[in-house]
PDB file with one MODEL, atoms N, CA, C and O in Angstrom:
MODEL        1
ATOM      1  N   GLU A   1     133.109  94.454  90.904  1.00  0.00           N
ATOM      2  CA  GLU A   1     134.179  94.362  91.877  1.00  0.00           C
ATOM      3  C   GLU A   1     134.391  95.730  92.514  1.00  0.00           C
ATOM      4  O   GLU A   1     134.454  96.746  91.823  1.00  0.00           O
ATOM      5  N   LEU A   2     134.499  95.740  93.804  1.00  0.00           N
ATOM      6  CA  LEU A   2     134.741  96.980  94.528  1.00  0.00           C
ATOM      7  C   LEU A   2     136.240  97.210  94.687  1.00  0.00           C
ATOM      8  O   LEU A   2     136.963  96.355  95.198  1.00  0.00           O
ATOM      9  N   ARG A   3     136.687  98.367  94.246  1.00  0.00           N
ATOM     10  CA  ARG A   3     138.111  98.658  94.337  1.00  0.00           C
ATOM     11  C   ARG A   3     138.511  99.191  95.706  1.00  0.00           C
ATOM     12  O   ARG A   3     139.670  99.068  96.103  1.00  0.00           O
ATOM     13  N   LEU A   4     137.579  99.773  96.421  1.00  0.00           N
ATOM     14  CA  LEU A   4     137.913 100.391  97.700  1.00  0.00           C
ATOM     15  C   LEU A   4     137.557  99.528  98.910  1.00  0.00           C
ATOM     16  O   LEU A   4     137.735  99.959 100.049  1.00  0.00           O
ATOM     17  N   GLY A   5     137.069  98.344  98.682  1.00  0.00           N
ATOM     18  CA  GLY A   5     136.716  97.469  99.788  1.00  0.00           C
ATOM     19  C   GLY A   5     135.219  97.315  99.928  1.00  0.00           C
ATOM     20  O   GLY A   5     134.454  98.113  99.387  1.00  0.00           O
ATOM     21  N   ARG A   6     134.802  96.303 100.644  1.00  0.00           N
ATOM     22  CA  ARG A   6     133.383  95.995 100.730  1.00  0.00           C
ATOM     23  C   ARG A   6     132.632  96.866 101.718  1.00  0.00           C
ATOM     24  O   ARG A   6     131.401  96.880 101.705  1.00  0.00           O
ATOM     25  N   HIS A   7     133.328  97.585 102.565  1.00  0.00           N
ATOM     26  CA  HIS A   7     132.660  98.437 103.557  1.00  0.00           C
ATOM     27  C   HIS A   7     132.513  99.891 103.082  1.00  0.00           C
ATOM     28  O   HIS A   7     132.078 100.760 103.839  1.00  0.00           O
ATOM     29  N   THR A   8     132.879 100.136 101.831  1.00  0.00           N
ATOM     30  CA  THR A   8     132.831 101.493 101.291  1.00  0.00           C
ATOM     31  C   THR A   8     131.417 102.054 101.308  1.00  0.00           C
ATOM     32  O   THR A   8     131.219 103.229 101.615  1.00  0.00           O
ATOM     33  N   GLU A   9     130.431 101.220 100.981  1.00  0.00           N
ATOM     34  CA  GLU A   9     129.044 101.688 100.962  1.00  0.00           C
ATOM     35  C   GLU A   9     128.593 102.153 102.344  1.00  0.00           C
ATOM     36  O   GLU A   9     127.890 103.156 102.463  1.00  0.00           O
ATOM     37  N   ILE A  10     128.987 101.441 103.368  1.00  0.00           N
ATOM     38  CA  ILE A  10     128.611 101.802 104.730  1.00  0.00           C
ATOM     39  C   ILE A  10     129.286 103.115 105.130  1.00  0.00           C
ATOM     40  O   ILE A  10     128.654 103.981 105.736  1.00  0.00           O
ATOM     41  N   ILE A  11     130.563 103.260 104.792  1.00  0.00           N
ATOM     42  CA  ILE A  11     131.276 104.498 105.108  1.00  0.00           C
ATOM     43  C   ILE A  11     130.638 105.672 104.366  1.00  0.00           C
ATOM     44  O   ILE A  11     130.481 106.753 104.933  1.00  0.00           O
ATOM     45  N   TRP A  12     130.270 105.464 103.100  1.00  0.00           N
ATOM     46  CA  TRP A  12     129.614 106.514 102.311  1.00  0.00           C
ATOM     47  C   TRP A  12     128.266 106.895 102.945  1.00  0.00           C
ATOM     48  O   TRP A  12     127.946 108.079 103.058  1.00  0.00           O
ATOM     49  N   ALA A  13     127.492 105.909 103.350  1.00  0.00           N
ATOM     50  CA  ALA A  13     126.189 106.171 103.970  1.00  0.00           C
ATOM     51  C   ALA A  13     126.357 106.941 105.283  1.00  0.00           C
ATOM     52  O   ALA A  13     125.586 107.860 105.560  1.00  0.00           O
ATOM     53  N   LEU A  14     127.337 106.581 106.079  1.00  0.00           N
ATOM     54  CA  LEU A  14     127.583 107.294 107.336  1.00  0.00           C
ATOM     55  C   LEU A  14     128.004 108.746 107.071  1.00  0.00           C
ATOM     56  O   LEU A  14     127.620 109.653 107.809  1.00  0.00           O
ATOM     57  N   GLY A  15     128.795 108.956 106.014  1.00  0.00           N
ATOM     58  CA  GLY A  15     129.181 110.316 105.641  1.00  0.00           C
ATOM     59  C   GLY A  15     127.981 111.144 105.219  1.00  0.00           C
ATOM     60  O   GLY A  15     127.869 112.312 105.593  1.00  0.00           O
ATOM     61  N   LEU A  16     127.090 110.553 104.448  1.00  0.00           N
ATOM     62  CA  LEU A  16     125.874 111.258 104.044  1.00  0.00           C
ATOM     63  C   LEU A  16     124.987 111.560 105.246  1.00  0.00           C
ATOM     64  O   LEU A  16     124.407 112.642 105.341  1.00  0.00           O
ATOM     65  N   LEU A  17     124.884 110.611 106.152  1.00  0.00           N
ATOM     66  CA  LEU A  17     124.095 110.831 107.360  1.00  0.00           C
ATOM     67  C   LEU A  17     124.682 111.964 108.200  1.00  0.00           C
ATOM     68  O   LEU A  17     123.944 112.804 108.714  1.00  0.00           O
ATOM     69  N   ALA A  18     126.007 111.988 108.337  1.00  0.00           N
ATOM     70  CA  ALA A  18     126.653 113.058 109.107  1.00  0.00           C
ATOM     71  C   ALA A  18     126.428 114.412 108.442  1.00  0.00           C
ATOM     72  O   ALA A  18     126.185 115.404 109.129  1.00  0.00           O
ATOM     73  N   ALA A  19     126.506 114.466 107.122  1.00  0.00           N
ATOM     74  CA  ALA A  19     126.269 115.729 106.414  1.00  0.00           C
ATOM     75  C   ALA A  19     124.825 116.185 106.609  1.00  0.00           C
ATOM     76  O   ALA A  19     124.569 117.373 106.804  1.00  0.00           O
ATOM     77  N   GLY A  20     123.891 115.256 106.556  1.00  0.00           N
ATOM     78  CA  GLY A  20     122.492 115.590 106.776  1.00  0.00           C
ATOM     79  C   GLY A  20     122.237 116.096 108.183  1.00  0.00           C
ATOM     80  O   GLY A  20     121.473 117.041 108.381  1.00  0.00           O
ATOM     81  N   GLN A  21     122.873 115.472 109.152  1.00  0.00           N
ATOM     82  CA  GLN A  21     122.715 115.916 110.535  1.00  0.00           C
ATOM     83  C   GLN A  21     123.299 117.308 110.737  1.00  0.00           C
ATOM     84  O   GLN A  21     122.728 118.125 111.461  1.00  0.00           O
ATOM     85  N   ALA A  22     124.434 117.581 110.102  1.00  0.00           N
ATOM     86  CA  ALA A  22     125.034 118.918 110.216  1.00  0.00           C
ATOM     87  C   ALA A  22     124.101 119.980 109.646  1.00  0.00           C
ATOM     88  O   ALA A  22     123.948 121.056 110.225  1.00  0.00           O
ATOM     89  N   SER A  23     123.482 119.678 108.519  1.00  0.00           N
ATOM     90  CA  SER A  23     122.586 120.674 107.921  1.00  0.00           C
ATOM     91  C   SER A  23     121.316 120.846 108.744  1.00  0.00           C
ATOM     92  O   SER A  23     120.790 121.956 108.832  1.00  0.00           O
ATOM     93  N   THR A  24     120.814 119.777 109.346  1.00  0.00           N
ATOM     94  CA  THR A  24     119.603 119.926 110.156  1.00  0.00           C
ATOM     95  C   THR A  24     119.886 120.653 111.462  1.00  0.00           C
ATOM     96  O   THR A  24     119.014 121.345 111.989  1.00  0.00           O
ATOM     97  N   ILE A  25     121.094 120.502 111.987  1.00  0.00           N
ATOM     98  CA  ILE A  25     121.443 121.263 113.188  1.00  0.00           C
ATOM     99  C   ILE A  25     121.481 122.752 112.859  1.00  0.00           C
ATOM    100  O   ILE A  25     121.021 123.580 113.646  1.00  0.00           O
ATOM    101  N   THR A  26     122.030 123.088 111.692  1.00  0.00           N
ATOM    102  CA  THR A  26     122.027 124.487 111.260  1.00  0.00           C
ATOM    103  C   THR A  26     120.605 124.994 111.101  1.00  0.00           C
ATOM    104  O   THR A  26     120.297 126.115 111.505  1.00  0.00           O
ATOM    105  N   ALA A  27     119.739 124.185 110.520  1.00  0.00           N
ATOM    106  CA  ALA A  27     118.335 124.582 110.356  1.00  0.00           C
ATOM    107  C   ALA A  27     117.642 124.717 111.709  1.00  0.00           C
ATOM    108  O   ALA A  27     116.773 125.572 111.875  1.00  0.00           O
ATOM    109  N   THR A  28     118.016 123.883 112.674  1.00  0.00           N
ATOM    110  CA  THR A  28     117.440 123.980 114.009  1.00  0.00           C
ATOM    111  C   THR A  28     117.789 125.315 114.654  1.00  0.00           C
ATOM    112  O   THR A  28     116.931 125.968 115.249  1.00  0.00           O
ATOM    113  N   PHE A  29     119.051 125.716 114.533  1.00  0.00           N
ATOM    114  CA  PHE A  29     119.457 127.006 115.095  1.00  0.00           C
ATOM    115  C   PHE A  29     118.767 128.161 114.376  1.00  0.00           C
ATOM    116  O   PHE A  29     118.333 129.119 115.017  1.00  0.00           O
ATOM    117  N   ALA A  30     118.665 128.079 113.064  1.00  0.00           N
ATOM    118  CA  ALA A  30     117.978 129.131 112.313  1.00  0.00           C
ATOM    119  C   ALA A  30     116.496 129.170 112.691  1.00  0.00           C
ATOM    120  O   ALA A  30     115.922 130.248 112.843  1.00  0.00           O
ATOM    121  N   GLY A  31     115.884 128.012 112.840  1.00  0.00           N
ATOM    122  CA  GLY A  31     114.485 127.949 113.259  1.00  0.00           C
ATOM    123  C   GLY A  31     114.277 128.524 114.645  1.00  0.00           C
ATOM    124  O   GLY A  31     113.252 129.151 114.914  1.00  0.00           O
ATOM    125  N   GLN A  32     115.238 128.314 115.521  1.00  0.00           N
ATOM    126  CA  GLN A  32     115.149 128.877 116.865  1.00  0.00           C
ATOM    127  C   GLN A  32     115.137 130.393 116.810  1.00  0.00           C
ATOM    128  O   GLN A  32     114.358 131.033 117.516  1.00  0.00           O
ATOM    129  N   VAL A  33     115.989 130.974 115.982  1.00  0.00           N
ATOM    130  CA  VAL A  33     116.040 132.432 115.865  1.00  0.00           C
ATOM    131  C   VAL A  33     114.740 132.967 115.283  1.00  0.00           C
ATOM    132  O   VAL A  33     114.187 133.951 115.774  1.00  0.00           O
ATOM    133  N   VAL A  34     114.257 132.312 114.231  1.00  0.00           N
ATOM    134  CA  VAL A  34     113.035 132.782 113.581  1.00  0.00           C
ATOM    135  C   VAL A  34     111.840 132.640 114.511  1.00  0.00           C
ATOM    136  O   VAL A  34     111.055 133.576 114.663  1.00  0.00           O
ATOM    137  N   MET A  35     111.696 131.468 115.138  1.00  0.00           N
ATOM    138  CA  MET A  35     110.539 131.234 115.990  1.00  0.00           C
ATOM    139  C   MET A  35     110.591 132.071 117.269  1.00  0.00           C
ATOM    140  O   MET A  35     109.558 132.552 117.735  1.00  0.00           O
ATOM    141  N   GLY A  36     111.766 132.246 117.829  1.00  0.00           N
ATOM    142  CA  GLY A  36     111.875 132.970 119.079  1.00  0.00           C
ATOM    143  C   GLY A  36     111.920 134.476 118.911  1.00  0.00           C
ATOM    144  O   GLY A  36     111.352 135.207 119.722  1.00  0.00           O
ATOM    145  N   GLY A  37     112.591 134.951 117.862  1.00  0.00           N
ATOM    146  CA  GLY A  37     112.790 136.375 117.718  1.00  0.00           C
ATOM    147  C   GLY A  37     111.799 137.072 116.817  1.00  0.00           C
ATOM    148  O   GLY A  37     111.267 138.124 117.170  1.00  0.00           O
ATOM    149  N   PHE A  38     111.548 136.500 115.664  1.00  0.00           N
ATOM    150  CA  PHE A  38     110.717 137.182 114.683  1.00  0.00           C
ATOM    151  C   PHE A  38     109.234 136.864 114.848  1.00  0.00           C
ATOM    152  O   PHE A  38     108.398 137.767 114.809  1.00  0.00           O
ATOM    153  N   VAL A  39     108.906 135.596 115.031  1.00  0.00           N
ATOM    154  CA  VAL A  39     107.504 135.176 115.090  1.00  0.00           C
ATOM    155  C   VAL A  39     106.982 135.176 116.524  1.00  0.00           C
ATOM    156  O   VAL A  39     105.773 135.197 116.753  1.00  0.00           O
ATOM    157  N   ASN A  40     107.904 135.153 117.487  1.00  0.00           N
ATOM    158  CA  ASN A  40     107.573 135.162 118.909  1.00  0.00           C
ATOM    159  C   ASN A  40     106.747 133.943 119.335  1.00  0.00           C
ATOM    160  O   ASN A  40     105.785 134.069 120.092  1.00  0.00           O
ATOM    161  N   ILE A  41     107.133 132.768 118.840  1.00  0.00           N
ATOM    162  CA  ILE A  41     106.502 131.500 119.229  1.00  0.00           C
ATOM    163  C   ILE A  41     107.405 130.832 120.263  1.00  0.00           C
ATOM    164  O   ILE A  41     108.605 130.681 120.036  1.00  0.00           O
ATOM    165  N   LYS A  42     106.842 130.442 121.370  1.00  0.00           N
ATOM    166  CA  LYS A  42     107.602 129.776 122.432  1.00  0.00           C
ATOM    167  C   LYS A  42     107.403 128.275 122.332  1.00  0.00           C
ATOM    168  O   LYS A  42     106.311 127.763 122.577  1.00  0.00           O
ATOM    169  N   VAL A  43     108.473 127.574 121.968  1.00  0.00           N
ATOM    170  CA  VAL A  43     108.451 126.116 121.823  1.00  0.00           C
ATOM    171  C   VAL A  43     109.692 125.574 122.522  1.00  0.00           C
ATOM    172  O   VAL A  43     110.758 126.188 122.476  1.00  0.00           O
ATOM    173  N   SER A  44     109.548 124.422 123.170  1.00  0.00           N
ATOM    174  CA  SER A  44     110.702 123.830 123.840  1.00  0.00           C
ATOM    175  C   SER A  44     111.768 123.451 122.811  1.00  0.00           C
ATOM    176  O   SER A  44     111.437 123.168 121.659  1.00  0.00           O
ATOM    177  N   PRO A  45     113.033 123.441 123.208  1.00  0.00           N
ATOM    178  CA  PRO A  45     114.105 123.116 122.260  1.00  0.00           C
ATOM    179  C   PRO A  45     113.945 121.737 121.604  1.00  0.00           C
ATOM    180  O   PRO A  45     114.252 121.580 120.422  1.00  0.00           O
ATOM    181  N   TRP A  46     113.470 120.741 122.355  1.00  0.00           N
ATOM    182  CA  TRP A  46     113.291 119.407 121.783  1.00  0.00           C
ATOM    183  C   TRP A  46     112.197 119.406 120.720  1.00  0.00           C
ATOM    184  O   TRP A  46     112.346 118.776 119.673  1.00  0.00           O
ATOM    185  N   THR A  47     111.110 120.104 120.985  1.00  0.00           N
ATOM    186  CA  THR A  47     110.028 120.182 120.004  1.00  0.00           C
ATOM    187  C   THR A  47     110.504 120.906 118.754  1.00  0.00           C
ATOM    188  O   THR A  47     110.210 120.481 117.637  1.00  0.00           O
ATOM    189  N   ARG A  48     111.237 121.994 118.938  1.00  0.00           N
ATOM    190  CA  ARG A  48     111.771 122.753 117.815  1.00  0.00           C
ATOM    191  C   ARG A  48     112.722 121.893 116.979  1.00  0.00           C
ATOM    192  O   ARG A  48     112.674 121.927 115.750  1.00  0.00           O
ATOM    193  N   ALA A  49     113.578 121.130 117.642  1.00  0.00           N
ATOM    194  CA  ALA A  49     114.519 120.269 116.928  1.00  0.00           C
ATOM    195  C   ALA A  49     113.790 119.198 116.124  1.00  0.00           C
ATOM    196  O   ALA A  49     114.154 118.920 114.982  1.00  0.00           O
ATOM    197  N   ILE A  50     112.768 118.600 116.715  1.00  0.00           N
ATOM    198  CA  ILE A  50     112.002 117.560 116.009  1.00  0.00           C
ATOM    199  C   ILE A  50     111.296 118.147 114.791  1.00  0.00           C
ATOM    200  O   ILE A  50     111.302 117.546 113.717  1.00  0.00           O
ATOM    201  N   ILE A  51     110.693 119.312 114.956  1.00  0.00           N
ATOM    202  CA  ILE A  51     109.971 119.937 113.836  1.00  0.00           C
ATOM    203  C   ILE A  51     110.921 120.273 112.695  1.00  0.00           C
ATOM    204  O   ILE A  51     110.633 119.954 111.542  1.00  0.00           O
ATOM    205  N   THR A  52     112.046 120.912 112.996  1.00  0.00           N
ATOM    206  CA  THR A  52     112.954 121.332 111.929  1.00  0.00           C
ATOM    207  C   THR A  52     113.658 120.147 111.276  1.00  0.00           C
ATOM    208  O   THR A  52     113.887 120.160 110.067  1.00  0.00           O
ATOM    209  N   ARG A  53     114.003 119.132 112.049  1.00  0.00           N
ATOM    210  CA  ARG A  53     114.645 117.958 111.446  1.00  0.00           C
ATOM    211  C   ARG A  53     113.662 117.165 110.599  1.00  0.00           C
ATOM    212  O   ARG A  53     114.024 116.649 109.542  1.00  0.00           O
ATOM    213  N   ALA A  54     112.427 117.066 111.056  1.00  0.00           N
ATOM    214  CA  ALA A  54     111.418 116.370 110.248  1.00  0.00           C
ATOM    215  C   ALA A  54     111.172 117.115 108.941  1.00  0.00           C
ATOM    216  O   ALA A  54     110.998 116.494 107.892  1.00  0.00           O
ATOM    217  N   ALA A  55     111.158 118.432 109.003  1.00  0.00           N
ATOM    218  CA  ALA A  55     110.966 119.222 107.783  1.00  0.00           C
ATOM    219  C   ALA A  55     112.147 119.073 106.835  1.00  0.00           C
ATOM    220  O   ALA A  55     111.970 119.097 105.617  1.00  0.00           O
ATOM    221  N   ALA A  56     113.346 118.919 107.380  1.00  0.00           N
ATOM    222  CA  ALA A  56     114.537 118.802 106.535  1.00  0.00           C
ATOM    223  C   ALA A  56     114.727 117.387 105.991  1.00  0.00           C
ATOM    224  O   ALA A  56     115.030 117.212 104.810  1.00  0.00           O
ATOM    225  N   LEU A  57     114.554 116.386 106.836  1.00  0.00           N
ATOM    226  CA  LEU A  57     114.837 115.008 106.427  1.00  0.00           C
ATOM    227  C   LEU A  57     113.617 114.244 105.949  1.00  0.00           C
ATOM    228  O   LEU A  57     113.750 113.277 105.199  1.00  0.00           O
ATOM    229  N   GLY A  58     112.434 114.660 106.369  1.00  0.00           N
ATOM    230  CA  GLY A  58     111.212 113.932 106.022  1.00  0.00           C
ATOM    231  C   GLY A  58     111.020 113.691 104.534  1.00  0.00           C
ATOM    232  O   GLY A  58     110.829 112.544 104.130  1.00  0.00           O
ATOM    233  N   PRO A  59     111.062 114.727 103.702  1.00  0.00           N
ATOM    234  CA  PRO A  59     110.865 114.508 102.265  1.00  0.00           C
ATOM    235  C   PRO A  59     111.899 113.568 101.648  1.00  0.00           C
ATOM    236  O   PRO A  59     111.556 112.742 100.802  1.00  0.00           O
ATOM    237  N   ALA A  60     113.149 113.685 102.062  1.00  0.00           N
ATOM    238  CA  ALA A  60     114.187 112.804 101.518  1.00  0.00           C
ATOM    239  C   ALA A  60     113.951 111.348 101.906  1.00  0.00           C
ATOM    240  O   ALA A  60     114.140 110.445 101.091  1.00  0.00           O
ATOM    241  N   VAL A  61     113.542 111.125 103.139  1.00  0.00           N
ATOM    242  CA  VAL A  61     113.266 109.752 103.597  1.00  0.00           C
ATOM    243  C   VAL A  61     112.065 109.172 102.844  1.00  0.00           C
ATOM    244  O   VAL A  61     112.084 108.007 102.447  1.00  0.00           O
ATOM    245  N   ILE A  62     111.040 109.969 102.653  1.00  0.00           N
ATOM    246  CA  ILE A  62     109.853 109.497 101.930  1.00  0.00           C
ATOM    247  C   ILE A  62     110.207 109.112 100.498  1.00  0.00           C
ATOM    248  O   ILE A  62     109.790 108.057 100.021  1.00  0.00           O
ATOM    249  N   VAL A  63     110.974 109.958  99.808  1.00  0.00           N
ATOM    250  CA  VAL A  63     111.373 109.652  98.424  1.00  0.00           C
ATOM    251  C   VAL A  63     112.222 108.383  98.382  1.00  0.00           C
ATOM    252  O   VAL A  63     112.043 107.546  97.498  1.00  0.00           O
ATOM    253  N   ALA A  64     113.142 108.239  99.330  1.00  0.00           N
ATOM    254  CA  ALA A  64     113.994 107.050  99.358  1.00  0.00           C
ATOM    255  C   ALA A  64     113.177 105.787  99.593  1.00  0.00           C
ATOM    256  O   ALA A  64     113.445 104.756  98.975  1.00  0.00           O
ATOM    257  N   LEU A  65     112.185 105.849 100.477  1.00  0.00           N
ATOM    258  CA  LEU A  65     111.365 104.673 100.763  1.00  0.00           C
ATOM    259  C   LEU A  65     110.433 104.323  99.602  1.00  0.00           C
ATOM    260  O   LEU A  65     110.227 103.150  99.293  1.00  0.00           O
ATOM    261  N   VAL A  66     109.877 105.347  98.968  1.00  0.00           N
ATOM    262  CA  VAL A  66     108.947 105.100  97.862  1.00  0.00           C
ATOM    263  C   VAL A  66     109.699 104.595  96.626  1.00  0.00           C
ATOM    264  O   VAL A  66     109.224 103.691  95.938  1.00  0.00           O
ATOM    265  N   ALA A  67     110.862 105.171  96.345  1.00  0.00           N
ATOM    266  CA  ALA A  67     111.609 104.820  95.139  1.00  0.00           C
ATOM    267  C   ALA A  67     112.179 103.407  95.198  1.00  0.00           C
ATOM    268  O   ALA A  67     112.229 102.722  94.176  1.00  0.00           O
ATOM    269  N   GLY A  68     112.601 102.968  96.353  1.00  0.00           N
ATOM    270  CA  GLY A  68     113.154 101.626  96.494  1.00  0.00           C
ATOM    271  C   GLY A  68     114.654 101.588  96.275  1.00  0.00           C
ATOM    272  O   GLY A  68     115.264 102.579  95.874  1.00  0.00           O
ATOM    273  N   THR A  69     115.238 100.430  96.542  1.00  0.00           N
ATOM    274  CA  THR A  69     116.685 100.260  96.506  1.00  0.00           C
ATOM    275  C   THR A  69     117.260 100.428  95.112  1.00  0.00           C
ATOM    276  O   THR A  69     118.301 101.065  94.948  1.00  0.00           O
ATOM    277  N   LYS A  70     116.607  99.874  94.110  1.00  0.00           N
ATOM    278  CA  LYS A  70     117.147  99.928  92.752  1.00  0.00           C
ATOM    279  C   LYS A  70     117.201 101.369  92.249  1.00  0.00           C
ATOM    280  O   LYS A  70     118.203 101.784  91.667  1.00  0.00           O
ATOM    281  N   ALA A  71     116.142 102.124  92.467  1.00  0.00           N
ATOM    282  CA  ALA A  71     116.117 103.521  92.036  1.00  0.00           C
ATOM    283  C   ALA A  71     117.136 104.344  92.810  1.00  0.00           C
ATOM    284  O   ALA A  71     117.796 105.214  92.242  1.00  0.00           O
ATOM    285  N   ASN A  72     117.266 104.073  94.104  1.00  0.00           N
ATOM    286  CA  ASN A  72     118.244 104.827  94.915  1.00  0.00           C
ATOM    287  C   ASN A  72     119.658 104.550  94.441  1.00  0.00           C
ATOM    288  O   ASN A  72     120.481 105.465  94.412  1.00  0.00           O
ATOM    289  N   SER A  73     119.962 103.320  94.071  1.00  0.00           N
ATOM    290  CA  SER A  73     121.287 103.006  93.550  1.00  0.00           C
ATOM    291  C   SER A  73     121.557 103.764  92.266  1.00  0.00           C
ATOM    292  O   SER A  73     122.659 104.269  92.051  1.00  0.00           O
ATOM    293  N   GLY A  74     120.533 103.843  91.403  1.00  0.00           N
ATOM    294  CA  GLY A  74     120.686 104.592  90.162  1.00  0.00           C
ATOM    295  C   GLY A  74     120.922 106.068  90.423  1.00  0.00           C
ATOM    296  O   GLY A  74     121.752 106.687  89.758  1.00  0.00           O
ATOM    297  N   ILE A  75     120.208 106.638  91.377  1.00  0.00           N
ATOM    298  CA  ILE A  75     120.390 108.057  91.714  1.00  0.00           C
ATOM    299  C   ILE A  75     121.796 108.285  92.263  1.00  0.00           C
ATOM    300  O   ILE A  75     122.462 109.245  91.875  1.00  0.00           O
ATOM    301  N   ILE A  76     122.249 107.422  93.154  1.00  0.00           N
ATOM    302  CA  ILE A  76     123.584 107.575  93.736  1.00  0.00           C
ATOM    303  C   ILE A  76     124.643 107.430  92.653  1.00  0.00           C
ATOM    304  O   ILE A  76     125.613 108.189  92.634  1.00  0.00           O
ATOM    305  N   ASN A  77     124.472 106.459  91.743  1.00  0.00           N
ATOM    306  CA  ASN A  77     125.454 106.293  90.664  1.00  0.00           C
ATOM    307  C   ASN A  77     125.494 107.520  89.759  1.00  0.00           C
ATOM    308  O   ASN A  77     126.565 107.915  89.299  1.00  0.00           O
ATOM    309  N   THR A  78     124.328 108.130  89.497  1.00  0.00           N
ATOM    310  CA  THR A  78     124.282 109.334  88.666  1.00  0.00           C
ATOM    311  C   THR A  78     125.002 110.487  89.359  1.00  0.00           C
ATOM    312  O   THR A  78     125.759 111.220  88.722  1.00  0.00           O
ATOM    313  N   ILE A  79     124.770 110.648  90.652  1.00  0.00           N
ATOM    314  CA  ILE A  79     125.417 111.718  91.408  1.00  0.00           C
ATOM    315  C   ILE A  79     126.938 111.519  91.438  1.00  0.00           C
ATOM    316  O   ILE A  79     127.696 112.481  91.315  1.00  0.00           O
ATOM    317  N   ASN A  80     127.363 110.303  91.598  1.00  0.00           N
ATOM    318  CA  ASN A  80     128.802 110.026  91.724  1.00  0.00           C
ATOM    319  C   ASN A  80     129.537 110.051  90.390  1.00  0.00           C
ATOM    320  O   ASN A  80     130.767 110.098  90.371  1.00  0.00           O
ATOM    321  N   SER A  81     128.820 110.021  89.289  1.00  0.00           N
ATOM    322  CA  SER A  81     129.510 109.965  87.985  1.00  0.00           C
ATOM    323  C   SER A  81     129.874 111.326  87.464  1.00  0.00           C
ATOM    324  O   SER A  81     130.455 111.439  86.385  1.00  0.00           O
TER     325      SER A  81
ENDMDL
END
């Protein structure tokens, strides 16, 4: 039985997605400084954003897809406990 309502899982997932997006935006800005200032690589902002977000979110998405729903539920329950 869910004590907080049936839409709690969706709200939790949206919160996690927002947190992930915030961290990837920070990584995008850091990548821009490193690529533009230190390494002197010229890349369009869209390409830079795609590269840094894929590097940040790619491994997590792969693990989530490979592990499956049951394993992900167990991981989330462990984190929340």
